[in-house]
C-alpha positions, 0 to 999 in steps of 0.5 A: 082104167088099166087093161091090167092093174098092177097098180092095183094089186101093188097098193094091195100086197105093198106090206108083203112085197117091200118087206120081201124086197128090203130083205134081199136088198139087206142080205146082198144075196142077189143071185141064187139066194135062198128065196129062188130054192123056196119059190121052186119048191114051192111051184113044184108041190103046187104044181105037181111035178117033182122038179121047178127050176126057175130061168131068167124068162119064158122065152128062155124056158122053151129054148132050154126045154128044147136043147135038153131035148137035143131037138136041131136041123131036121127036126119038124116040131109042132106049134099052134099058129095062133100064139106069142112069137116065142112058141116057134121062135124057138125051135127054129133057133135050136135050127129045128122047123116048126110046123104051124097047126090051126087052133080050135075056133072056142078054145084058141089052143092048138085042134087035135085033128089039126095036129094029127094031120099035121103029124101024118104029112111030116112023117109021109113026107120024110123031109123032116123027124117028127120030134115034138108039140109045143102045145100053149095052153093060150089066155090061161086055159089048158089045151086038150091033153088027153087028146094031145097026149094021145097023139104024142104017144101014137107017133113017139113025140115029146110034150113041151106045154107052154103055160106062159100064160097058162099058170094056175089053169086045171083040167079036173084038178090037174094044174098047169105045168103038169101036163108036158113031158117038160113044162114052161112058164113066164112070170112077165109082170102081165101073166096071171103070176108076174114078177116086177122084170122077166123071169121063168119056170121050167118044170118037169118029172123027169129026173134025168133032165134036170141036171141039163137043165139046171146046167143050161141056165148056169152056162152049161156048169157041171151039176154033178156036185152040187155042194162044190163051189168050184163047179161053176168054173168047170163048163161041160157044155155050151148054155145061157146065163138064165137065171131067175134073180133072188129080188124076183123070186122073193117078190113072187112069194107073197104074190103067189099066196095072193094068187092061190087065197084069191086073185084066181077065184077073183079073175073067175069072178071077173070072167063070169060077169064078163060072160053074162054080161055079153050073153046078147050080144053077137060077139063070140064069147071064150068057151070053158069046156066042162072039166076045164079051169082058166086063170084068164090071163085075156078075156077074148072074144071074137068080133061079128064080121063087118066091125071095123076093129081099129075104129071099135078099139078108138071109140072104146079108148075115148071112153077111158077103156084100153083094149089089145089085140092078141094075135094080129098075124099067124105064125106062119106068116111072121117076115122071120119064117118067109120062105121056110117050109113054116110059112106053107101052113093052111090055118084058116082058123087062125087067120080069121081070129087075127082078123077078130079078137080083141080082148077086154082089160081082165085082172082079179082087182076089177070091179063088177061096176068095172065090168059093167062099164066097159061092157055098157061102152062096147055095147054102144061102140058097136 
């Protein structure tokens, strides 16, 4: 069994994906081909924002958002402690100080109460300027944006939605990648909408930021005259080499159609099977609040106290069932932040989650038989 069965997905979509790849190879328009613009329009329309700008990966997307806002030395950027390293790495790489905030024990997302406490503390201490919040849609579930947005408005903070795992999720019909002043996502192959390499995208309704974002994606080029063939040689700022290549855009177009036509619905059915089969166990199951919709990048449970996670994983592996741990170490305890103010976070929920979470095999192509087998073996191992 595959943890996320990309082989099965390719088998189902092989005809469309192969045709897309051959078309790009035949055209030889490998960089900034027409498929890139077509994908950007499709994604912007789906999410419900004015602008989508694709880039090389999800990490670059966050960095470019930070740079667009001028985030830098002396700024505090509030980041959930339970997340992938990029969420805090990118503001830190711009010179800012990530302030790590604890998460909700059931949704795994930023805890608004803890966020406001952290903001108030930074303001009271006066060492840093409270600048922005990076809110992560972990495992596919949107964060509590009604509460988080209110806090940002109250304290004058910019809101960046890190939807690397969350594309396709929504709250009362409003899509992930539309909740931030700038929102970002990743097309890493294992993400809900993944390409066949690295890729990312940036979303915003702000007309003034779009030219800056596009400029930063291509070496800081002058974007004031898009029809000027020499514009890319007129570099008006320091930028990055961060473009989504045409081949990846072409692959994403048929994958997006499958994603919206049936994959989102099917992965939610798989999650429902897991939840039904596991409801009589001592596991803490993931929660989807009323009105929220998850794209289920992962199905992550919390193990009971006293369970040896490594031993459990070994037993499941012996039965042919792969599992993963997202994440084994809190952000504030990462070695890169040792000795900095970022390491001073008080996040007991995150520390407990890091010791107990376990992600089960999950994708839209899992069958009821697959789920029943995983659950039976998991119960046996427990």
